[in-house]
Legacy VTK file of the C-alpha trace (Angstrom):
# vtk DataFile Version 3.0
C-alpha trace
ASCII
DATASET POLYDATA
POINTS 214 float
-14.805 -12.457 -6.817
-13.520 -15.194 -9.077
-10.478 -17.384 -8.747
-7.372 -15.562 -9.923
-5.528 -16.829 -12.992
-1.954 -15.924 -13.905
-0.016 -15.857 -17.159
3.674 -16.777 -16.945
5.047 -14.278 -19.433
6.186 -10.698 -19.607
2.989 -9.420 -21.190
2.809 -5.622 -21.375
-0.424 -3.779 -20.461
-2.783 -3.625 -23.406
-3.765 -0.210 -24.712
-7.389 -0.665 -23.709
-9.324 0.522 -20.685
-7.911 2.430 -17.759
-4.485 1.928 -16.235
-4.156 2.483 -12.483
-0.681 2.842 -11.017
0.503 1.876 -7.558
-0.313 4.348 -4.790
2.644 6.421 -3.609
4.902 4.400 -1.326
5.145 5.158 2.403
8.824 4.396 2.753
9.952 7.856 1.570
7.963 9.586 4.331
9.145 7.045 6.917
12.793 7.649 5.983
12.422 11.448 6.081
10.710 11.345 9.498
13.316 8.944 10.888
16.241 11.107 9.716
14.698 14.259 11.219
13.956 12.399 14.463
17.501 11.025 14.560
19.131 14.422 14.062
16.947 16.234 16.614
17.168 13.566 19.320
20.911 13.123 18.777
21.419 16.843 19.406
19.314 16.744 22.613
21.026 13.529 23.747
24.460 15.077 23.295
23.432 18.130 25.327
21.930 15.932 28.055
25.080 13.803 28.316
27.227 16.920 28.678
25.067 18.452 31.382
24.352 15.470 33.598
27.855 13.981 33.691
27.934 11.068 36.156
24.688 11.983 37.905
22.063 11.313 35.284
18.421 10.803 36.147
16.039 8.364 34.457
14.559 11.033 32.161
18.011 12.075 31.020
18.979 8.467 30.299
15.833 8.052 28.233
16.689 11.207 26.307
20.200 9.972 25.582
18.904 6.665 24.212
16.042 8.228 22.199
18.099 8.326 18.949
17.816 4.521 18.941
14.137 4.899 18.034
15.174 6.949 15.013
17.637 4.247 13.963
14.945 1.562 14.187
12.486 3.725 12.230
15.132 4.345 9.586
15.823 0.609 9.318
12.079 -0.016 8.895
11.828 2.590 6.132
14.853 1.156 4.325
13.323 -2.322 4.521
10.069 -1.040 2.987
12.066 0.587 0.194
14.036 -2.624 -0.424
10.890 -4.785 -0.570
9.186 -2.362 -2.944
12.221 -2.212 -5.252
12.483 -6.004 -5.240
8.841 -6.268 -6.291
9.288 -3.948 -9.276
6.706 -1.886 -11.134
3.068 -2.946 -11.260
0.043 -1.669 -13.177
-3.647 -2.481 -12.751
-5.764 -2.467 -15.904
-9.536 -2.024 -15.817
-11.125 -2.441 -19.262
-14.426 -0.945 -18.100
-15.557 1.514 -15.398
-16.287 0.366 -11.868
-19.472 1.305 -10.042
-21.294 0.132 -6.896
-23.191 -3.037 -7.766
-20.978 -3.991 -10.721
-20.559 -7.718 -11.278
-17.789 -9.804 -12.847
-15.750 -6.817 -14.035
-12.481 -8.167 -15.491
-9.219 -6.748 -14.221
-5.565 -7.531 -14.913
-2.609 -6.998 -12.618
0.646 -6.577 -14.568
4.107 -7.264 -13.142
6.127 -5.167 -15.569
9.472 -6.940 -15.115
7.999 -10.344 -14.317
7.255 -11.424 -10.745
10.317 -12.353 -8.692
12.976 -11.106 -11.099
14.477 -8.997 -8.314
14.836 -11.945 -5.927
18.328 -13.094 -4.984
17.102 -16.636 -4.480
14.090 -17.195 -6.771
11.428 -19.703 -5.794
9.191 -21.707 -8.118
6.105 -19.780 -6.947
5.154 -16.966 -4.561
2.053 -16.394 -2.384
-0.278 -13.642 -3.597
-3.069 -12.083 -1.533
-5.619 -9.581 -2.891
-8.224 -7.601 -0.976
-10.689 -4.879 -2.000
-11.462 -2.325 0.718
-13.923 0.577 0.895
-12.946 3.131 3.555
-14.806 6.141 4.987
-12.226 8.855 5.801
-13.351 11.675 8.098
-11.090 14.682 8.699
-13.842 16.893 10.104
-12.904 16.458 13.767
-9.702 17.091 15.680
-8.192 13.827 14.459
-8.390 11.762 11.307
-10.647 8.712 11.494
-10.858 5.798 9.073
-13.768 3.381 9.071
-13.834 0.339 6.820
-17.319 0.119 5.310
-16.711 -3.083 3.367
-13.877 -5.412 2.459
-13.515 -8.708 0.681
-10.491 -10.926 0.206
-9.663 -13.189 -2.670
-8.706 -16.731 -1.866
-4.931 -16.733 -1.297
-3.050 -18.345 -4.125
0.476 -18.928 -5.425
1.740 -17.666 -8.750
4.799 -18.798 -10.619
8.148 -17.063 -10.804
8.340 -14.801 -13.841
4.576 -14.291 -14.091
3.806 -11.227 -16.181
0.104 -10.798 -15.501
-2.724 -12.053 -13.307
-6.401 -11.879 -14.293
-9.311 -11.673 -11.853
-12.803 -10.216 -11.617
-14.326 -7.633 -9.308
-17.796 -7.729 -7.734
-18.754 -4.658 -5.707
-21.788 -4.280 -3.417
-24.576 -1.968 -4.570
-25.351 -0.331 -1.201
-22.144 1.702 -0.901
-21.156 5.145 -2.262
-18.657 5.722 -5.020
-15.182 7.210 -4.685
-14.769 10.845 -3.735
-16.065 13.454 -1.330
-19.383 13.178 0.476
-20.691 16.709 0.201
-18.093 18.124 2.584
-14.441 18.467 1.605
-13.185 16.720 4.734
-15.214 13.499 4.351
-14.551 11.092 1.498
-14.839 7.499 0.336
-11.763 5.631 -0.865
-11.835 2.285 -2.667
-8.581 0.329 -2.868
-7.209 -2.921 -4.163
-4.527 -4.072 -1.714
-1.896 -6.508 -2.960
0.490 -8.551 -0.808
3.299 -10.364 -2.610
7.033 -10.920 -2.008
6.565 -9.628 1.579
5.562 -6.215 0.203
2.159 -4.533 0.377
1.038 -2.114 -2.336
-2.316 -0.456 -3.011
-4.211 0.727 -6.072
-6.854 3.442 -5.626
-9.924 2.239 -7.510
-12.066 4.739 -9.455
-15.536 3.620 -8.381
-18.148 5.977 -9.840
-21.882 6.038 -9.188
-23.969 5.502 -12.303
-26.042 8.538 -13.245
-29.448 7.572 -14.601
-30.494 9.435 -17.713
LINES 1 215
214 0 1 2 3 4 5 6 7 8 9 10 11 12 13 14 15 16 17 18 19 20 21 22 23 24 25 26 27 28 29 30 31 32 33 34 35 36 37 38 39 40 41 42 43 44 45 46 47 48 49 50 51 52 53 54 55 56 57 58 59 60 61 62 63 64 65 66 67 68 69 70 71 72 73 74 75 76 77 78 79 80 81 82 83 84 85 86 87 88 89 90 91 92 93 94 95 96 97 98 99 100 101 102 103 104 105 106 107 108 109 110 111 112 113 114 115 116 117 118 119 120 121 122 123 124 125 126 127 128 129 130 131 132 133 134 135 136 137 138 139 140 141 142 143 144 145 146 147 148 149 150 151 152 153 154 155 156 157 158 159 160 161 162 163 164 165 166 167 168 169 170 171 172 173 174 175 176 177 178 179 180 181 182 183 184 185 186 187 188 189 190 191 192 193 194 195 196 197 198 199 200 201 202 203 204 205 206 207 208 209 210 211 212 213
């Protein structure tokens, strides 16, 4: 993978190639789970405090303090939501299809509102980390298992405040399968571009297709 280059402007995605949007954020699910946990454990804690009075046992004390876990989970979800909102919208543009074995495929990462515009205290530049990951997901057993088949990181870099786009190239190994299911519906391959910037982590699901020889 080549060294990343960035353009300090508010360039909009060109109307060429394929646009890939950010994968659905996790913070919504985290917040919903934390609220449900908080409500359920608060109800059980209130019942436990009424029943045990001044003679509570260890298990009952643990039950009464269990809503604290929901509060911490809720705080974590709200922080994820804040970081994602501060980052703003992003779009990945791929001017040509990806396939196993492809070399030097150009790609552009667009920061729609300009990088860092949501920061209260802007800096001159921000660290940016990119990684491409190929994961084997198996849901055929009792539990879900994820196995990373291949990953490669770009060299960490810093990009300027207000950057509108960042260009880089993708090189994928030839000995791996493309995206999608492997014969069975509960086993699949997922390719992702993972982006870390402004303390937030977002992912783009890459459409890696196997070339069909004619």
